[in-house]
N, C-alpha and C positions, 0 to 999 in steps of 0.2 A: 158882385164878387164871387158868388156862386158860379154864375158861366164862366167865369175866367179860370176859375178852379178845375171846372169840368173840361175846358178846352186844353189846359195843361196836362191834364191826365191822360187825355186822348191822343195827346201828341206822343207823350212817353210811352204809352202802350205801343204805338205804331213803331217807334224807334227800337223797341225790344223784339218784334215779330222776327221770325226766320226769313232768310233772304230767299228770293225766288231762284229757283236751279234753272239754269240754261242748259240746254243738252248740249254736249261738246260736238261740233260739226266733225262728222266723219266722212271720209271720201267713199264713193259709190265702188261698191265690190267689184273687183277686177274680174272681167268675164273674158273668154276666150271660145272660140269656136272648135270643139273636138275635130281632130283630124280624123277622117274616116279610112278604115282599112278593109277592104274587101277580101273575104275568106270563103272558099266554096270547099265543101266537103261532101264525101262519099255519105249515101243514106245511113249505112250501118255505124256512121262514126259522129252521126250528128249529136248524139247525148252527150258523148265526151268532148266534142268541139264548143258545143255550147256551154259546158261548164268550165272548160279551159277559157275561153272567150270572157264569160262573165268575171273569171278570177282575174284575169289580166286586166280587164277595165277598172275592177276596183282598187288595183294598185296605179292605174296609168287613167286617170279620169279625162285627161285632155287627148285621148285615142278613143274613137266609137268603132270596135270591130262590127261589121255589117256580116253576117254570117249566112250565107245560102245552101241549102242542102240539094245534091242532085247525084243521080246515079253516074258512076266513077267514069263512064265515057263522056258523058254531058260535061261533068265536071272538068276533065281534061280540055274539053274544047272552049269552057269558059276560060280557062288560063291562057289558051292558045289565041284567044280573041280579044284578049285583054280586059275581060269582064271582071277579073279577080287579081290581086296582087300575089296570092299563095292559096294551095290546095292541099287538103288533106285526103289522101287517097289510099284505097285498100288494094289497086292495081296499078300497073304501069303499061303502057304500050310497048310491044318489041323493039319498035324504032322510035327513038326520042330526039329532038332536035339538039343540035350542038350548043353547049353553053348554058343549059338550063342546069338548075341546082335543085338537089333533093337530099335527104337526109331520113333515116329510118327514126321514126320517134315512138312507136311502139309496136306489139306484135299480138296476134290473135289466132283463131283458127276456126274452121267451119265444123260445126256441131251438125251431125246428121240426126233428126229427131223424129220421133213417132208419138203416138197417141200414149197417154199413161196407162191405157187398159190393154196396149200392146205389150206383151212379154217377151218379144223378140230380143234374143241375148245379144246380139251383135251382127255384124256384116265384114265379109272381105271387100277389098275394092273390086274384084269381078262380081261380086254378086250386087255390089252398090251400081254397077254399070249397068247389068242386067234389068235391074228393077226400074232404073230410070230412063231404059230404052222401051219399057212396057212390054217384056218379055216373061213377067212373072205374072201368073193368073191366080196365085193363092198364098197368102202368108203361111198357111197352116204348114206345109212341109219344112219351113225354116224356123219353125217355133214360134210362128206368131199368130195372131187371131185369124180365124179362117176367113177368106173372104179376098177378093180383088183389090190389091194395095191402088191407093190413090196417089199418085205423084205431085208432088208441089215444088215447082221450080220457080226461078226468078227471071226478069227480064233479060235481055242480052247485054244492055248497057250496063247492067250492076256488075262489081267487081266480084260479088259472091258468085255469081253465074261463072264469071272467067275463070275463077279458081277451080270451081267445079268442073268445067269443062275440060280444063288443062290437067288437072291431077286425076280424074276419074274418068270421064266420057272419052278424052282423047279425040280421034276422028268420028266418033258415034253421036248422031244429035240425041237429044232428049226426045221422049216420045211426045206426038202430036196431041195425046190426050191429057198431057200434064196440064195442071192448072197453073198459071203464072201469077205469081203474088208480086204486089208492087213494093213491098219493104219487110224488113224483120218483123215487124208487128203483125203485118197479115200472116205472113208464116205460122206466127204463133198462133193467131187465132184460129187459122184452118186446120192445123193439126190438131189443136186441142179439141175442135168440134168435130172431129171424123176419127173415129176409131181407126180406121184402115187407112190413114194418111201417113205420109212421109215428106219430109221437107228438111232444107238446110239453112243454116244462118250463121251470124259471128257466134263464137263461144263467149264474148262478152255480153251479147243480147239475149243469153240463154236464160230462160225463167223453167226451173224445174218443177215448180207447183203447177205448171201447164202442160208440160210437154216431157218426153225422156229422151236424153241423149243417148246414142248407141255407142258401143266400142267399135272401132274400125280396125281389123286385124288385130283384135283382142286388145287393142289400146284405147282407154276411156280418154274423152278431151278434158283431161284434167290439166291445172296449170303445170305441175312437174313434167308430163308428157309433152304438153307444148313448148315449154322452155328448153327442153332436151332434144327437140325435133324427133320424138319417138312416135308421136301423132301424126298421121300420113298427111292429115290436111292443114298444116300451119303455115302461115305467111307473115311477112314483114309489113308494116304500114308506113306510109312516107309522108312527109312534107315536100312541096315541090313549088319551085317559083321559076319563072321564065328566064331569069339571071340571077347572079350572086345578089343577096338579098341585101338592101340597103335601108338607112332610115328607120321609119316605125316598121316596116316589114322585117328586117334583121332583128330590132330589139323583140319582136313577137316571137319569131322562130327560137330565138336564143333562149327567150322565157320558157318555152314549151320544152326545150331540150335541157334546161337546168334543173336544179333540184326542186324548185316548186311546181313546174309544171310536170316534172315526171312523178312527182308524189301524187297529183291528181290523177295522171293516168293510171297508177298503180291503185288507187282508191275506186276508181270507176269500173274496176275489173280487167282492164287491160293487162298485158304482160309488158314489162320494160325491154328495150331492144337488148 
């Protein structure tokens, strides 16, 4: 009798237990391979283009922007050879293939920089030409530190070099004694470490805690002077494709030219076109 009552009690407890929870089957998450977009950019534009590419990818996870940094001439060649769909450039060759598409997406200028210990007040374009020809033997008479100036230039493939040669040097070559910096950061380092050095780089890459920018023709490289073209060394920056952009390429360049992309351009220190 007792065994029967015990068995009945166990059966009743089992019937009152919580039911087992069976996970509801869910389908496997949908996956898609991101569509690659090859972008090549000028060295001085790399920080801006990297920020733009990251922001675009966050909004468009099915696109993978592959960003490659090159000197302007080499970036143009990559576009010609089909190694990139779009290029961001500081310089365009005088002759361009028919049918290529381009749009201005930002502006900047070339800042002429000296060491922070050099009190030189500024230069004219003519003085700048003499300086980079190697014809100036002492900063002192111009109001700078006594000593022979050390000129820092860029490699010939650089868009910075192209603008400097066109707007400052003309038909005159840069002195053979000039040091050639491989990039904007190298210019900053070399000028910051040498009290007698002078170089040039994009105004958007300027770091006034390390170097001091000079006024040219009495105009400092400040945003207001760049925007109004009062500063002599101002330029437009371009997006270029070998044909009218389509598909993902079109969406990418339209996004850069639109409100979101232009807001990033402004926050990163470049001027709007």
